N, C-alpha and C positions, 0 to 999 in steps of 0.2 A: 806317339803318344808319351808325353814325358813322364818321369817317375813321379808317382804320389798323384796323378791326375787320373782319374777314371772318367772317360765320356760318357754323356748320356747317349741313349741309344739315337735320337734325333742327330746328335752332333757325330756319330759315327757313321751313321747311314749318308749324311751330307759329306764327309770326309771321304766315303767311296762312290760319291755321286748316283746315289741311288735312294733319296729322300721320300720319293714318291711311296716308298713300302712301309712309310713309318706306321700309318694305319692298319696293314696288313698285319704287321707284327704285334702291335698293340691290342688290336682286337681280337687277337688268337692267343693272348695272354703272355706275349713276349714281349715284356716293357722295360727290360734290363739286357745288358750286353752278356751278363753272366747266365740268364734264361735263353737267351739266343746260341750261347755256345753249347747248350746241350742238343740243339737240330742237326738232324741229319738232313743228307742232300734230299732225300724224297720227302723230308717233312716240308721242305720249302714248296714243293708243289702241291702238297696238300691244304697248305694255309694261303694259297693263291698266287704264288708266284711261279710264273710258267716259263719264263725266258730263260733258254739254258745259259745263256752267257752271263744272265744276271746271277743265276742260282750258283754259277760256278765263281764269280766274283764274290759273293757273300760268303759262300764255303770259304774259300782262300783267305779272305780277311777275318773270318772267324777262327780260323786255324791260326792264324797269326797273332789275334787277340787273344786267344787261351795261351799260347806259348809264353807271350810276354806278361801276361797275368800270371800264369802259374809260376814263371820264373820269378816275378817281383814278390808273389806271394811266399814262395820259399825263401827268398833272401830274407823278406821281412821277418819270418818265422825263425829262420836262423838268428837273425839281430835280436829278436826277442828274448830266445832262447839263451844266448849269451849274457844278457842283462836281466834275466828273470828274476823276482822275489819270492821265495816262498809265502804260502797264505800264513805260515806260523813263522813267527818272526824267531822264534829259537832255532827251528830248523835251518832258517837263512844263515846262522851263525855255524851251525855245526861242519866241520870237515867231512868228506868223505871216508869214514873209519868203518872197517867191519865190525859187526855186533859183538863177535867174540874178543876182538881187542878190547874195546869200550869194557866188556865185563872182567877183563883180566886188570884193567886199569882202574875200575871200580874197586875192585878187589884190593890192589895195593892203596888206593886212598883209605879205604876203611882200617886195613893194617896199620897204615902209619898215624891214622887219627886214634886208634885204639893204643898204639904205644907212647903216643905224647901225653895220654891221661895219666 
């Protein structure tokens, strides 16, 4: 699975050589890989997958998908947070200054304006 590409459930099942289970998953409400990643081993039997080898392959591949997706999601979130812009344009321009320091600086500005009048 290349970066930025999210395979469909059909593509994923074909890639692990188990396309025969597409209807089993979708008829049980698991129509995306994200939803399938929530399944536990015993859930596979509950939805109609009875072969032990197939259940192990599905769980193993779902674990790989989950780890890869989590890594990519965290990587994307970090990239977004590094380049995020505040909803308030004024907040986006303000440096990270403690409130106490801003009050002191505001008092100095007030004093200098008063002195210049």
